[in-house]
N, C-alpha and C positions, 0 to 999 in steps of 0.2 A: 167233193170238188175242192173244198178248202184245203184238205190234206195234200191233194195233188198239186195245188197251187203253191203250197209251202215247199214241196219237194223241188218244183221247177224253180222257184225263187232262190232256194239254197244253191242249186246247181249253177244257175246263171250268175249268182253273186260270186261263187268261186271262180268260174271261168272269166267273169268280168274283172276280178281282182288280178288274175294272172295277166290278162291283156293290158290292164292299167300299169302294172309293174313293168311289163315289157316295153310299153310305149314311153313311159316316163323316164325309166332308168337306162334305156337303150343298152341291153346286155352287151358287154364287150368281149370280143374274141370267142364267141360261142363255138363256131366250127373249129377254131384253132385249139380250144381247150379239149374237145373230143379227140382231135387228131393227136394232141400231145399226150393224152392218156394212153393211147395205143391199146393193143389187145391185153397187155399186162394190167393196165389200169382198169379196164373193163372187167377182166377176170377177178381182180382184187375186189372191186366194188360188189360184184355178184357173189363172191365167196363170203364177204362180210354180211351181206344180206341174208344168205342162206343160213349161216351160223346163228345170226340173230333170230331167224325164224324158228330154228330148232330150240333155242332157249325159250322163246315164247310158247312153243308147243309144250314145253315142260310145265308151264303154268296151267295147262289143261290136264296133263297126265298126272302130275303130283297130287293135286287135290282130289281127282277122281280115285286114285289109289287109296287116299286117306278115307274116302267115303265108301270104300269097298268095291269099286268098279275098276275094270281094266280096259285101257285103250292103247293100242299100239302107238308108239311115238310117230311113226310115219303117217298114220291116220290123222293125228293131231296136227302134224306139219301140213298136210294137204288141206285140212279144214281151215287152217289159218289163211291160205291163199284165197279160198272162197269168201271168207269173212272180209279180207282186204278188198276183194273185187266188189263186194256188196257195199262196202264203205265208200267206194269211189262213186257210187250212184246216189247214196243217201247218207247223211250224217248219222253215225251209229247204226246204219242199216245192217252192218255186219253182225251185230249182236243177235238180231232175229235169225239170220242165216245160220250163225254159229249154234244157237240153241236148237234149231230144228234139226240140223245134221247130227249133233251130238245125241239127241233123243232117238234118231234113227239108228245110230250105231250101237247104243247100249240101252238097256231097260232102266231108265232113270226117271224118277218123279220130278215134277216141276219144282217142288220145294228143294230137292237135292240139287237140281240144276241151278237154282237161284244161288245156292251156296257156292257153286262153281263159278258162275258168270258174273253175278252182281259185284263181288269184291274186287274184280280185276282192275277196274278204273281207279279205285281207291288205292290199291297196292301199287299200281303204276305211278300214281301221283306221289305216293310216299317215296318211291325210288327216285322220281324226278326231283323232289324237294331236297333229298339227301345229296344227290349229285350236284344240284344247284348250289347248295351251301358250300360244298367242297370247291366248286369252281370259283365262287366269289372269294373265298379265303385265299386261294392261290393267285388271284388277280386283284387283290384288294387295293394295293397301291396304284396300279395302273388305272383302276376304275374311278379313283378319287371320290367325288361326291356321290356318284351313282352306286358305289359299293354298299352303303347303308340301305338305300332304297331297295336294291335287288336282294340283299340279305334278308331284309324284312319280308319281302314278297315270298321268297322260298321258305322262310320260317313259317309264314302263314299257311303255305301249301302243306308242309309237314304237319303242322298243328291240326289243320282241318282233317287231313287224312287219318291222323291218330284219333281225333275226336269221333269221326265217322266210324272208324273201325271199332272203337270201344263203346259206341252207342251213348256218348256223353249227353246227358239230358240238356245241359245248357246250350249245346250246339244245336241240337234238334229243335229246341224251342225257338231259336232265332230264325228258323227256316219257314217259308210259306208251307201251308198244309200239304200240298202235293209233293213238295220236295222232302218234307219231314217224314212222310210215310215211306218214301224211297229210302231215306237215311236209316229209318228203323229196320226196314227189310234187309238192307245191306249190312247193318250192324249184327242182325240176327244170323245172317249167312256167315259173316266173318267169325262169329262166336263158335260156329260149328267147326271151322277150320282151326281155330286156336285150341280146340280140344286135342289137337295132334301136335305135340311139342316140336318146335322148329319149323313147321310147315309155312307159316306166314312169313317168317324171316327168309326162308328159302325162296319163296315166290317173289318177295321184294328184291332179293339178290338177282334172280333171273331177269326181272324187269330192268334193274339197274345195269346189268351187263349188256342187255339188248340195246339200251340207250347209248352206251359207250360205243358199241359196234356200229350203230347207225351214224354216230358222230364221226367215227373213223372213215366212213364212206365219204362224208363231206371233206375230210382231211385230204383224201385222195384227189377229189375234184379240185380243191383249192390248189393243190400242188400242180395239177395239170394246167391250171390257170396262171401259174407262175407266182403264186402267193405262198411265201414260206412262213409257217406258224409253228411255234414250239407247242408241246403237248398241253401246257397250262393254258395257253391262248386258245387252242382248239377246243379244250374242255369248256371254256366259256361260250364259244360260238355254238357248240353242239347243244349245250343245256338250254340256251336261249331258243335255239331252233326247235328242240323237242318240247319246249313249253307250249307250242302251238296245240298240243294235245288237250290242253286245258280250255281251249276255245274251239270246241267242236261244232261249228255252225255251218260248215260247208262240207260236201262229200270229200272224205279223205283229207280234210284240212286244206283243200284246194285254195290257193291264194293266201291263206292264213300262214301256213308254214313258210312260204316264200317271203312273206313280210317279216316273219320272225328271223329268218336267216339274214335278211338285210339289216335288221336291228342289231343282232349279235355281231355282225361284221362291222357295223358302224362304230361300235364300242371300241374296236381295235384299230379303227382308221382305215379299214379295207375299202377301196373305192367301190361305190354302189354299183356301177356297171358290171364290175367283175363279180361281186356278190350275187347280183341278179342273174348273171349267166350261170353261176354254180347252182343256184337254187332251182332254176328252170331245168337245167340238165339233170339234176337229181330227181326232179319230178318226172321228167320224161323217162328216165331209167326205171323208176318205180312203176309207172304205168306199163312200160314195156314188159318188165319181168312178171308183173302181176297178170297181164293179158296172156303171156306165154305159158304160165304155169297153172292158170285157173282151169283151162280145158282139160289137161291131163288129170288135174285134181278131181274134177267131176267124173271123168271116165274111170279112174282107179277106184274111187270110193263107191261108185255105182256097181262096178264089177265085183268088188269085195262084198257088197251088200247082197247082190243077187247070188253069189256063191255061198254066202252064209245061209240065205233063205233056202237054197236047194239042199244044203246039209241038214237043216232042221226038218224038211219034209221027207 
């Protein structure tokens, strides 16, 4: 009962946050932005999303190969959509769905699966911190007093990611027992990956490129809203927006990401109604493409599974 209540509370918090943002900031030019995008803008947004998803699929395929398992890239791509769909229902719910489906596809032990799944959040955090420090450096003068605070924040993210990845004793001792045990398991899992030269750096690079591609989607939407940003400014907005992944308390970051988009936009003086419109459009597009591709993902993965089972028999 308590667990179900937490799920419901999380979902209602996310929905309530989006409603509050919409009511308070009164998104400007919502329909006009979508019309201004046209089919080219929609195709561009979708293309960037798909490329980013193929890069994220590589963060499954590459470590599996290092552990001696083989998974087709298309399978990893489709599993990603199911994970995203599950995340829209429950914070980090996609992790359980991801683990279950991967185990169905290949004969992998839970310990080996932990080496694949547990480090992903840490490696994504490391990529975010690196991109964040680059964004701050490129916008240092424009940010003025905020530059030092943001630089310190992303430096902490990178430091924590490195500490978790290396199993640093000082870091683990600072954590509550439940979190310290998770940190130890994650560090153990990462050590398995570090036995393969260049693999961890490659996975951080995949996550970093995916972050940049998701940011480019926002660039397209801001252009449709009539806001012109140079790439250094857009880098700052995107890294602030992507930082919502560090606060995973609602399904799919619902309401949290929108608030971070508003915060990043405010640093550059973008009017809040326009930023709110862009954030909500991006959310609606993500929900739409996830809903559209989750059904074929289930069908194709189930078909391939049944076909493989027939071959074995």
